[in-house]
Legacy VTK file of the C-alpha trace (Angstrom):
# vtk DataFile Version 3.0
C-alpha trace
ASCII
DATASET POLYDATA
POINTS 446 float
65.616 -10.031 12.133
66.436 -8.554 8.804
63.865 -6.128 6.520
62.851 -8.961 3.983
62.323 -11.569 6.711
59.534 -8.486 8.490
57.872 -7.853 5.116
57.556 -11.699 4.719
56.157 -11.327 8.139
53.947 -8.430 7.204
52.381 -10.222 3.992
51.597 -13.534 5.884
49.820 -11.376 8.804
47.828 -8.958 5.840
47.163 -12.229 3.945
46.061 -13.828 7.739
43.678 -11.134 7.832
42.273 -11.511 4.467
41.882 -15.139 5.140
39.537 -14.258 8.191
37.408 -11.838 6.920
36.900 -14.326 4.298
35.809 -16.928 6.230
33.611 -14.874 8.275
31.658 -13.918 5.110
31.478 -17.540 4.498
30.132 -18.810 8.660
28.085 -15.336 8.147
26.033 -16.248 4.953
23.267 -17.946 5.942
22.794 -15.302 8.886
22.854 -12.336 5.821
20.112 -14.264 4.004
18.046 -15.042 7.215
17.800 -11.471 7.169
17.400 -10.878 4.076
14.436 -12.737 4.150
13.056 -11.593 6.952
13.507 -7.956 5.678
11.498 -9.109 2.610
8.921 -10.587 4.767
8.233 -7.799 7.018
7.883 -5.051 3.785
4.892 -6.780 2.725
3.634 -4.960 5.878
4.786 -2.203 5.521
2.330 0.486 4.308
3.505 2.729 1.056
4.497 6.271 1.664
1.368 8.777 1.365
0.716 9.850 -1.411
1.733 13.581 -3.062
-1.559 15.158 -3.884
-5.137 13.959 -2.899
-8.822 14.346 -4.943
-11.712 16.008 -2.908
-15.068 16.266 -4.447
-17.275 19.376 -3.161
-20.698 20.718 -4.755
-21.080 23.792 -6.673
-18.358 26.626 -6.043
-20.221 29.043 -4.841
-21.578 26.809 -1.771
-20.119 25.459 1.554
-18.306 22.648 0.232
-15.960 24.489 -2.117
-14.732 26.907 0.588
-14.438 24.760 3.453
-12.337 22.102 0.918
-9.707 25.589 0.446
-9.627 25.220 4.147
-9.025 22.369 4.021
-6.254 22.822 1.242
-4.368 24.956 2.933
-3.837 22.347 6.355
-2.570 19.843 3.655
-0.328 21.793 2.148
1.184 22.596 5.544
2.339 19.170 5.357
2.897 18.997 1.380
0.165 17.214 -0.315
-1.599 18.621 -2.564
-5.545 19.181 -2.527
-7.481 19.020 -5.796
-10.787 20.302 -5.289
-13.540 18.753 -8.299
-16.714 20.716 -8.441
-19.631 18.779 -8.840
-23.583 19.030 -8.503
-23.991 18.425 -4.832
-23.968 15.640 -2.639
-25.445 12.776 -4.742
-23.425 12.972 -7.111
-20.146 13.264 -5.069
-21.519 9.887 -3.265
-21.568 7.940 -6.622
-18.300 9.070 -8.104
-16.826 8.209 -4.609
-18.108 4.426 -4.445
-17.040 3.906 -8.076
-14.565 1.360 -8.266
-12.722 2.954 -11.196
-13.014 6.474 -9.828
-9.336 8.738 -8.444
-11.843 10.708 -6.075
-10.359 10.051 -2.668
-12.791 11.992 -0.374
-16.008 14.343 -0.326
-18.549 15.600 1.484
-21.863 13.534 1.631
-25.171 14.835 2.880
-26.321 13.243 5.934
-28.965 10.327 4.574
-27.657 10.199 0.903
-25.994 7.151 1.240
-25.244 3.650 3.257
-22.820 1.468 4.249
-24.937 -1.858 2.453
-25.259 0.246 -0.997
-21.282 1.376 -0.419
-19.430 -1.067 1.830
-15.690 0.527 0.496
-16.457 4.140 2.097
-16.022 5.265 5.796
-16.770 7.856 7.815
-14.478 10.712 8.834
-17.910 12.094 11.453
-20.586 14.402 10.647
-18.971 18.066 10.326
-21.708 20.670 10.897
-25.646 20.873 10.373
-26.972 21.990 7.457
-30.011 23.363 7.822
-33.023 22.977 4.656
-33.269 26.923 4.551
-36.938 27.497 3.003
-37.284 31.055 1.785
-40.304 32.437 0.411
-42.145 36.562 -1.504
-45.098 34.686 -1.481
-46.287 37.930 1.132
-48.310 35.597 3.589
-46.846 33.847 6.585
-45.996 30.072 5.586
-45.372 27.529 8.275
-45.851 23.967 6.613
-44.630 22.805 3.514
-47.972 22.092 2.064
-48.657 25.995 2.279
-46.223 25.923 -1.199
-48.371 23.667 -3.302
-48.510 24.945 -7.071
-45.817 27.715 -6.578
-42.677 27.924 -8.632
-40.421 25.770 -5.772
-36.629 26.035 -7.027
-35.115 22.998 -5.040
-31.257 22.259 -6.903
-29.949 20.385 -9.973
-30.146 16.998 -10.272
-27.565 14.316 -8.850
-27.623 17.263 -5.558
-28.465 16.034 -2.260
-30.471 19.727 -1.583
-33.023 18.365 -4.162
-33.155 14.358 -2.955
-34.173 15.961 0.618
-36.298 18.952 -0.604
-38.175 16.784 -2.906
-38.293 14.080 -0.160
-39.965 16.291 2.629
-42.170 18.564 -0.518
-44.070 14.635 -1.255
-43.875 13.682 2.680
-46.335 17.177 2.742
-48.291 16.525 -0.393
-46.554 18.851 -2.509
-45.972 17.248 -6.146
-42.319 17.661 -7.115
-41.142 20.673 -9.238
-39.758 20.513 -12.933
-38.191 23.019 -15.282
-35.858 25.371 -15.166
-37.251 27.302 -12.569
-36.704 23.879 -10.286
-33.282 23.317 -11.226
-31.816 26.631 -10.061
-29.562 26.702 -6.943
-26.990 28.655 -5.287
-26.878 32.147 -6.257
-28.790 31.509 -9.702
-31.811 30.857 -7.432
-30.967 33.805 -4.700
-31.045 35.956 -8.716
-34.612 33.662 -9.602
-36.153 34.673 -6.429
-35.218 38.416 -6.343
-36.332 39.138 -9.598
-39.868 37.587 -9.068
-39.394 34.138 -11.782
-39.377 31.940 -8.745
-41.644 32.029 -5.632
-39.709 29.587 -3.368
-36.419 28.713 -2.751
-34.902 25.737 -1.166
-31.187 25.906 0.091
-29.322 22.931 2.366
-26.190 25.368 3.524
-24.847 26.154 6.073
-25.272 29.598 7.382
-21.878 30.230 6.040
-22.916 29.858 2.423
-22.999 33.077 0.256
-26.587 32.229 -1.160
-28.287 31.774 2.268
-26.367 34.959 3.988
-27.725 37.293 1.012
-30.891 35.574 1.109
-30.782 36.636 5.249
-30.155 39.851 4.856
-33.034 40.800 2.362
-36.033 42.249 3.430
-38.134 41.351 0.597
-38.111 37.813 1.395
-39.011 35.562 4.163
-37.281 32.714 5.864
-39.750 29.539 6.642
-39.958 28.829 10.300
-41.127 24.735 10.225
-43.943 24.059 12.689
-43.484 20.655 12.102
-39.681 20.412 12.765
-40.319 17.722 15.547
-42.441 15.553 12.809
-40.005 15.381 10.145
-37.111 14.267 12.587
-39.667 11.360 13.182
-40.180 11.043 9.374
-36.633 11.261 8.544
-34.453 9.999 10.740
-30.917 12.022 9.348
-32.952 15.043 10.195
-32.147 16.422 13.651
-34.563 19.874 15.210
-32.826 22.883 15.943
-34.116 27.270 16.375
-31.929 30.098 14.439
-32.345 32.734 17.562
-33.704 35.865 17.467
-31.119 37.948 16.408
-28.322 35.043 15.355
-27.010 36.328 12.206
-27.005 39.927 13.013
-27.952 42.313 16.367
-27.811 44.608 15.268
-30.412 44.672 12.438
-32.102 41.661 14.269
-31.903 39.172 11.853
-34.145 37.075 12.316
-36.647 38.911 13.780
-37.987 36.104 16.082
-36.273 32.383 16.499
-36.725 29.819 13.778
-37.235 26.848 14.014
-35.513 24.686 11.008
-34.415 21.154 10.025
-30.916 20.252 9.313
-28.951 17.485 8.263
-25.736 16.532 8.194
-21.966 17.391 6.258
-20.200 14.111 6.254
-16.604 14.454 5.145
-16.615 10.615 3.322
-13.279 8.937 2.619
-12.429 5.416 0.570
-11.260 2.830 2.679
-8.176 2.748 0.182
-7.098 5.949 1.391
-3.753 5.874 2.953
-3.877 6.112 6.822
-1.215 8.811 7.250
-4.156 11.010 5.095
-6.696 10.171 6.582
-5.048 11.283 9.868
-3.977 14.553 8.581
-7.918 14.878 7.375
-9.342 14.328 10.648
-6.763 17.054 11.918
-8.343 19.185 9.425
-11.428 18.285 9.697
-11.183 19.445 13.634
-9.406 22.869 12.646
-12.108 23.830 10.377
-15.197 22.526 11.399
-14.747 22.141 15.770
-15.271 25.669 16.247
-18.543 27.364 18.233
-20.822 28.298 15.549
-24.148 29.491 14.942
-25.888 26.186 15.757
-22.969 24.135 17.340
-20.984 24.364 20.376
-17.012 23.907 20.714
-16.053 20.877 20.129
-19.236 19.233 19.138
-17.980 18.247 15.778
-16.982 16.125 13.855
-19.329 13.674 15.468
-19.437 10.270 15.091
-22.916 9.813 16.086
-25.147 8.486 13.506
-23.219 8.499 10.744
-24.733 6.780 7.390
-20.892 4.860 7.229
-18.142 3.373 9.579
-15.738 5.395 11.096
-12.673 5.384 10.397
-10.696 3.774 13.060
-7.427 6.586 11.628
-10.106 9.201 12.156
-11.803 8.145 15.631
-7.918 7.334 17.236
-7.392 11.214 16.243
-10.280 12.669 17.604
-9.360 10.112 20.838
-5.682 11.216 21.343
-4.805 13.844 18.890
-2.005 13.462 16.700
0.109 10.378 16.187
3.526 10.738 19.158
6.114 10.932 16.249
3.987 13.940 14.080
3.841 16.071 17.715
7.802 16.228 17.549
8.438 15.537 13.339
7.369 16.520 10.095
4.665 14.692 8.831
6.783 13.138 5.856
10.104 12.564 8.690
6.805 11.059 11.415
5.548 8.666 8.590
9.198 7.791 7.386
10.267 6.539 10.960
6.691 4.781 11.658
7.214 3.289 8.501
10.628 2.509 9.545
10.394 1.361 12.687
7.632 -1.147 11.425
10.043 -2.606 9.480
12.531 -2.551 12.165
11.600 -4.498 14.403
10.897 -8.206 13.287
14.750 -7.666 11.740
15.978 -6.519 14.894
14.239 -9.611 16.408
16.767 -11.743 14.278
19.719 -10.313 13.981
20.217 -9.964 17.893
20.891 -13.575 18.403
22.006 -14.339 15.116
24.907 -11.952 15.983
25.060 -13.931 19.398
25.664 -17.241 17.213
28.026 -16.081 14.268
31.156 -15.534 16.102
30.600 -19.429 17.519
29.907 -19.643 13.891
33.131 -18.579 12.962
35.475 -20.002 15.657
34.152 -22.904 14.526
34.741 -22.799 11.149
38.390 -22.443 11.636
38.843 -25.123 14.515
37.511 -27.734 12.021
40.711 -27.206 9.504
42.356 -27.950 12.612
40.620 -30.732 13.596
39.618 -31.925 10.350
43.876 -33.151 10.587
43.706 -34.231 14.801
41.093 -36.293 13.263
43.657 -37.773 10.380
45.859 -37.910 12.328
44.025 -39.920 15.322
43.221 -42.535 13.226
46.879 -43.283 11.878
48.007 -43.353 15.089
45.538 -45.984 16.377
46.370 -47.818 13.312
50.154 -47.388 14.676
49.458 -48.660 17.545
47.106 -51.774 17.159
49.472 -52.876 14.160
52.926 -52.682 14.648
54.359 -54.027 12.062
57.889 -52.592 11.237
57.432 -53.832 7.248
54.706 -51.044 7.414
56.361 -47.844 8.492
57.347 -46.825 5.665
53.898 -46.370 4.842
52.895 -44.807 7.876
55.934 -42.137 7.650
54.342 -41.430 3.988
50.777 -40.651 5.380
52.058 -39.018 8.083
54.219 -36.419 5.929
50.890 -36.003 3.718
49.032 -34.698 7.021
51.872 -32.316 7.784
52.275 -31.018 4.662
48.623 -30.355 4.414
48.619 -28.713 7.761
52.369 -26.166 6.809
49.372 -25.128 3.627
46.656 -24.398 6.635
46.150 -20.338 6.002
44.445 -19.944 9.473
44.572 -16.241 11.850
47.285 -15.476 14.007
45.370 -16.143 16.690
44.792 -19.842 15.519
47.778 -20.442 15.757
48.257 -21.704 19.075
46.868 -24.840 18.170
48.767 -24.849 14.168
51.960 -25.640 17.051
50.499 -27.718 18.869
49.262 -30.040 16.686
52.586 -30.219 14.778
53.492 -31.442 18.258
51.867 -34.466 17.849
52.411 -34.826 14.634
56.251 -35.212 15.932
55.422 -37.289 18.403
53.434 -39.580 16.075
56.657 -39.433 14.198
58.840 -40.535 16.760
56.676 -43.451 17.875
56.508 -44.901 13.740
60.691 -44.300 14.109
60.569 -46.372 17.276
58.956 -48.830 15.022
60.843 -49.007 12.125
63.624 -49.631 14.679
62.800 -52.002 16.450
LINES 1 447
446 0 1 2 3 4 5 6 7 8 9 10 11 12 13 14 15 16 17 18 19 20 21 22 23 24 25 26 27 28 29 30 31 32 33 34 35 36 37 38 39 40 41 42 43 44 45 46 47 48 49 50 51 52 53 54 55 56 57 58 59 60 61 62 63 64 65 66 67 68 69 70 71 72 73 74 75 76 77 78 79 80 81 82 83 84 85 86 87 88 89 90 91 92 93 94 95 96 97 98 99 100 101 102 103 104 105 106 107 108 109 110 111 112 113 114 115 116 117 118 119 120 121 122 123 124 125 126 127 128 129 130 131 132 133 134 135 136 137 138 139 140 141 142 143 144 145 146 147 148 149 150 151 152 153 154 155 156 157 158 159 160 161 162 163 164 165 166 167 168 169 170 171 172 173 174 175 176 177 178 179 180 181 182 183 184 185 186 187 188 189 190 191 192 193 194 195 196 197 198 199 200 201 202 203 204 205 206 207 208 209 210 211 212 213 214 215 216 217 218 219 220 221 222 223 224 225 226 227 228 229 230 231 232 233 234 235 236 237 238 239 240 241 242 243 244 245 246 247 248 249 250 251 252 253 254 255 256 257 258 259 260 261 262 263 264 265 266 267 268 269 270 271 272 273 274 275 276 277 278 279 280 281 282 283 284 285 286 287 288 289 290 291 292 293 294 295 296 297 298 299 300 301 302 303 304 305 306 307 308 309 310 311 312 313 314 315 316 317 318 319 320 321 322 323 324 325 326 327 328 329 330 331 332 333 334 335 336 337 338 339 340 341 342 343 344 345 346 347 348 349 350 351 352 353 354 355 356 357 358 359 360 361 362 363 364 365 366 367 368 369 370 371 372 373 374 375 376 377 378 379 380 381 382 383 384 385 386 387 388 389 390 391 392 393 394 395 396 397 398 399 400 401 402 403 404 405 406 407 408 409 410 411 412 413 414 415 416 417 418 419 420 421 422 423 424 425 426 427 428 429 430 431 432 433 434 435 436 437 438 439 440 441 442 443 444 445
């Protein structure tokens, strides 16, 4: 075989392979279209990527809410999510910001009893985080056991919009004490502590954790007395969101014996509330942060008593409840947060795609073979029609017409370009053409 012949055969082989790829595409494009449609449908059910930053509302910068928010920020920062902390006047303002439709706030602390699911159906709870006792401090020089003894006194109950003011006002009214007004009544935190210590206020009401700077300062001030509620249980009956707790003797400081005796208190809970459109992955991280920050034992709680789903004002978030029950999702135990979230999203996307691809790719070879063979079978069909006509109408005068039609079929067969793997069928077809040609030749000679 000459070099030129080899080159010609090589070009024919390459041309045949190109044709094969083209046929593959033409045979497979409907399957590819089905997969693309399936991909588009599945994409509608894939959660978007988690946001890179979230907004949390707290309270005054010297309060416990703000301090806890910083700890939440550290947990989120470990997972490359930035926390924007916004200080507010307190729980009431937090609640209104969270339920506002045009608000950009994602989550925040809300004092128990401030809101409810009927008023804010778009809010979910991550549970109660810790007890917030009602602390009533005074410098009256007499023993105070009932709020009715505070009539006519200068009482600081916090600013408008704070949960402290709302709860304190409710308890005072229930005890027959008018709601105080004026500059002193609006004080809270460090400002209220200073007013009490300087004699500008007679009583200060705080609703905060024992870690609060203001509470801690007054507990260590020997000139200030803490009210022990003799009617603590009665308040829990009138206000179902309250619980009766006891501050044990020496619970604050054993060395200094603070307090010098058991103190009966009432307390609400600080709930962590989120908007229901917050990304589920971020909700899971917040549940992790809540368990880390609030799950330790404290003055009024045992280890892992909080976060608690008992007596919350809003429906529990399913993602948070799942975390408290089972811990971190499987992928997050072994992968970084963003990698785990990406894989999780892709699984949701790929499962239906794979369900389409496997049966389709089993079918594609059959479609491909059918497409190639159909070209040969089409010529076989015309050859069969011609052969039937020659057999049924064996007129010598038609031999010339029969030969012309047969030459046309043979010419089309010679121009077919199919992969080399199917040339055996081409040779078989040419052999059948020769058989029909011989039959026509016999007819013509007759």
